[in-house]
C-alpha positions, 0 to 999 in steps of 0.5 A: 429538420424543422424549419420556418417556411411560408408561401412568401419564404419557401425553401429551394429544392436544393436546400430541402434535399441537403436538409434531408441528406443531413438528417439521413447522414446521421442515421447509423448502419443497419442489417437489412434482409431482402431478395436481390431482384436486379444486379448491375455490374458495368465493365470497368466500374468500381461500383455495383448497383443492386435492387433489394426487394421485400418478398412479402411487400411491394417495397424495394430499395437501391443498394450500392457497394464497391466491386470488391464487396460484391466480388466476395459473394458474386458466385453465391448471390445470383439474381433472386437470392436471399441476402443480408446486407450491412449498409448505411442509408445515403441520400443522393441530393442532386436527384433526391434518391435514397439508397443503401451503401453496403459494406458487407453482403451475406447470402442467407443459407438454406439451413437458416431459411429452414430454421426461420420457417420452423419458427414461423410454423410454430408461431402460426400454429400457436395462433390456430391457423393450422387446426383441423377444425378450421378445414372446410370440406370441398364441394362434391362437384364444383361448377367453377374452379379458381386456379392460381399458377404460373403462366403456361406452366406444367402445373397449369397444364396438368390441372386443366387436362386432368380435371377436364378428362375427369369431368369435361363440363368443369370450368376454370377461372385462371390467374397467371402470376409469378410463382417464384422470385420477389414478385411471387408473394404479392401476385399470389396473394392478390390472385387468391383474394380476387378469386375468393371474392368471386361469387361463382368460384367454389374452390381455389387451387394454388399450384406450382411444380417442383423446385428448390427450397428457395424457389418454394419460399414464397409459399411459406410466406406469412402474408400468403399464409394469413391470406389463405387462412382468411379465405371463405372459399376452400383452398387446395395447395398443390405445391411441388412434389410429395416431399415438399411441405411449404406452410401453405400446405398446412393452412390450406383446406386440402393438401395435394401432393402434386397439381395432378393429384389436386385435379383428381381430388377436386373434380370427380371422375365422370366414369366412376360416378356413372359406375357408382350410379349404376351400382346404386341403381342395381342395388335399389332394384335388388332391394325392391325386388327382394321386398316384393318377393318377400311380400308376395310369399307372405301374401301367398302364405296368408291366402293358404290359411284355412280361414282364408280358403273357407272364410265361412268355416269360422262363422259356422264354428262360432254359430254352433258354439253360440247355439250351444251357449244359448240353449244352456242359457235357456235351460239355466234360466228355466230352472231358475224360473221354476225354482222361483215359481215354486218358492213363490207358491209356497210363500203365497200359501204361507202368506194366505194362511197367515192373513187376517182374511183367512182368520176371519173365514175360520169364524173369527170377528174383528170389533171396531169402535166408531172411530175405527179403533180395533178393540183389543181389551174389554176395558176399552168398551163402555157398556151399551157402546155401539161397535162394528163387527167385521167377519169374513163375508162382511160386517154388522153392528153390535152393542156391548152388554153392560151386565156383570159378566163383562170382563176379560173372561167374556 
C-alpha cells in the first residue's frame, strides 16, 4: 500500500479507502472466536448483523452473514453465546468500515469450554499462581472491605446484610460491575485493581450468585486470574454455589462457597467475640485466683514452721553450740600451752646446764690472749705472755710461766 504522497499531492479519501479495501481483500478467511453481544435480524432482510466481542479485552468486530448461514444456528446461538466463526475480512469503502463476512458459525459447546479451562488451569498452575505459599492471611477485623458484585444483586445483599449483622461497624467500598457477558471481565478487572490501589481497603470480596457454566466463564478468564494474582490486598472469591469452581477460586487467597459464607469468614461475629472475651477474662481470673491461693497456702506453711514461730530458738541453739565449742577450744589451747611450757622449762634447764657460764661456776676458767683469742693449746702461749683469765664472777690477768713444766700436761 506504499504510495508517494506529499502536502501538495495528497490522496483523496475515496482512493485511500479503495487502497485499504484492496489490501484487505487479499487477506484469507480465518477462524475467529468471541462472544455474541448483539444480533440484528431485520424482517425480510437477507443479511444478519452480529457484533463479536473478545471477553478478555475491550475489542469488538462487526460480523455479517447471510440469513441462511445464521438460521442454521439461530436456536443455539442467543445473545451472549460463545461462537467460532469462519469469516473473511471485508472493507466497506463508502463508510470506511471493517467487518467479517461469516461463511460458517459454530457454537462453542460446554465440553469444549471445560477442556479449554482445564488446559488454562494447568498452564497457570505450572506458573505457580495457585500455590498455597502465595496465599495471604485475611485481617482479623477489616476496617474497610472492597466488594465487587453485580448491581442490586442477591450476592451484594447477602454480603452486606450478613457482614453488618455480624459486625455492625464494618464499612464497605462497593463496585457494581457486570458479572456475566462480554463486559464482565474488563469490568471486574478494573474494579479489583481500583480497590487494590485504595489505601484503606483491607480485603476484597468478588461475589456473584449461581449460574450456568457459560455465566461463570468470566471468572475463569486468564486476564482476571492474573489481575487477582498481582493484587497486594487479600482477595476472597465467592462465586456461585459450592459445586462451582471457577479459576478465580484457585488464585484467590480464600475461597468462600457462597457470598453469605464470604461475609461470615471475612467479618468476625461480635457476639462470638464478646463471648470469647468473657471466657478469656474468666479464665484469666481463675488463673490469678489459683495463683494467689497457691501462694497464700505456701506463705501459711512457711509461717507455721518452728523457725518462723520462734525465730530466737535457732539462735539459742546455735549459742549453746558456740559456747561448747569455745570451751573445748580453750581447754585444748590450755593443754597445748601447758605442754609447751613444760617442754620450754626442760629445754631451758638443759641449755643452762650446758652453757659456758655454768661451766665457769663449777670452777673452770677461760684463758684469752690479748687479741681475745681463746687459748686451747699450751703451744699457743709464749713464755711470759700476759693472758686474761675469765671466771664465773669476773676476770683477771695472769702471766704464762716459761719453766720446763710448760706443756700439754700442765
